[in-house]
C-alpha positions as CSV (number, residue, x, y, z in Angstrom):
1,S,13.8,-24.6,-34.1
2,Y,17.1,-24.8,-32.1
3,A,16.7,-21.2,-31.0
4,G,13.1,-21.7,-30.1
5,G,14.0,-24.8,-28.0
6,A,16.9,-22.8,-26.4
7,L,14.5,-20.0,-25.6
8,K,12.0,-22.4,-24.1
9,E,14.8,-24.0,-21.9
10,K,15.9,-20.5,-20.8
11,Q,12.4,-19.5,-19.9
12,E,11.7,-22.5,-17.8
13,D,15.0,-22.2,-16.2
14,E,14.2,-18.6,-15.0
15,W,11.0,-19.9,-13.5
16,R,12.8,-22.2,-11.1
17,P,12.1,-21.0,-7.6
18,E,16.0,-21.6,-6.7
19,R,17.0,-19.1,-9.6
20,L,14.4,-16.5,-8.5
21,G,15.4,-16.5,-4.9
22,N,13.8,-13.7,-2.8
23,V,12.3,-11.0,-5.2
24,L,12.2,-7.5,-3.9
25,E,9.7,-4.9,-5.0
26,S,10.3,-1.3,-3.9
27,T,7.7,1.6,-4.3
28,L,7.3,5.0,-3.0
29,V,3.7,5.6,-1.8
30,R,2.2,8.9,-0.9
31,Y,-0.8,9.2,1.4
32,Y,-3.0,12.2,1.7
33,I,-5.6,12.5,4.8
34,F,-8.5,14.6,5.2
35,S,-8.8,15.8,8.8
36,L,-12.0,17.3,10.4
37,T,-11.1,20.7,11.7
38,N,-14.3,21.2,13.7
39,P,-15.0,18.1,15.6
40,E,-17.0,19.7,18.4
41,E,-19.1,21.7,16.1
42,F,-19.7,18.6,13.9
43,R,-20.9,16.7,16.9
44,N,-23.3,19.4,17.5
45,G,-24.8,19.3,13.9
46,S,-22.5,21.7,12.0
47,I,-21.3,20.7,8.4
48,P,-17.9,19.2,8.6
49,E,-14.8,21.3,7.5
50,M,-11.9,19.2,6.3
51,E,-8.3,20.0,5.8
52,E,-6.1,18.0,3.4
53,L,-2.8,16.9,4.9
54,G,-0.1,15.4,2.9
55,P,1.7,13.9,1.2
56,F,3.1,11.5,3.8
57,T,5.6,9.5,1.9
58,Y,6.7,6.1,2.5
59,R,9.0,3.4,0.8
60,E,7.0,0.2,0.5
61,K,9.0,-3.0,0.3
62,R,7.6,-6.3,-0.6
63,I,9.9,-9.4,-0.5
64,K,8.5,-12.5,-2.3
65,K,10.0,-15.5,-0.7
66,N,9.3,-19.3,-0.4
67,M,8.4,-19.4,-4.0
68,L,6.9,-22.7,-5.5
69,R,6.1,-23.3,-9.1
70,L,2.7,-25.2,-9.3
71,D,1.8,-27.8,-12.0
72,D,-0.3,-25.1,-13.9
73,N,2.9,-22.9,-14.3
74,T,2.0,-20.3,-11.8
75,L,4.1,-19.3,-8.7
76,Q,2.8,-19.4,-5.2
77,Y,4.9,-17.4,-2.6
78,D,4.7,-15.6,0.7
79,I,5.2,-11.8,0.9
80,D,7.0,-10.0,3.7
81,W,5.5,-6.3,3.5
82,S,7.1,-3.2,5.2
83,M,6.7,0.5,4.9
84,H,9.5,3.0,6.0
85,F,8.6,6.6,6.5
86,L,10.5,9.2,4.4
87,P,10.4,12.5,6.2
88,E,12.6,14.2,3.3
89,L,9.8,13.5,0.9
90,T,6.9,14.2,3.2
91,K,5.2,17.7,3.3
92,K,7.2,20.1,5.7
93,G,5.7,20.1,9.2
94,L,4.2,16.7,8.8
95,S,5.6,13.6,10.6
96,E,4.4,10.0,11.5
97,N,3.2,11.5,14.7
98,T,0.9,14.1,13.1
99,E,-2.4,14.0,14.9
100,F,-5.6,14.3,12.8
101,T,-9.3,13.7,13.2
102,A,-10.8,11.2,10.6
103,L,-14.6,10.7,9.9
104,N,-15.8,7.1,9.8
105,A,-18.3,7.7,6.8
106,P,-20.0,4.4,6.8
107,L,-20.8,4.7,10.5
108,I,-22.2,8.3,10.1
109,Y,-24.3,7.1,7.1
110,E,-25.7,4.2,9.1
111,C,-26.5,6.5,12.2
112,N,-28.2,9.0,9.9
113,K,-30.0,7.0,7.2
114,N,-33.4,6.9,8.8
115,T,-33.4,10.6,10.0
């Protein structure tokens, strides 16, 4: 029972906000975009032709801060979130400034649902 008590004390100690401090999570995120390649023809009624662009790769960082342990043993915290473009992991020829034409599918549906 001593070991169990010590473990419980350690677990509770680890959950103290001052022990946790600012927690950083870092993840690689890859985005693929479908770009309309025939916008004028599409406006005139043609079937859309799409080109897949990507991956566009970013490092996503989330910092959990201002942690507060609530009475029900849950944590409440704020998140600072940022993304940083990684050109070396993005498909050659693509950049953050790559232009593309995206379709607004819900709007197209709404405009055409009674035709």
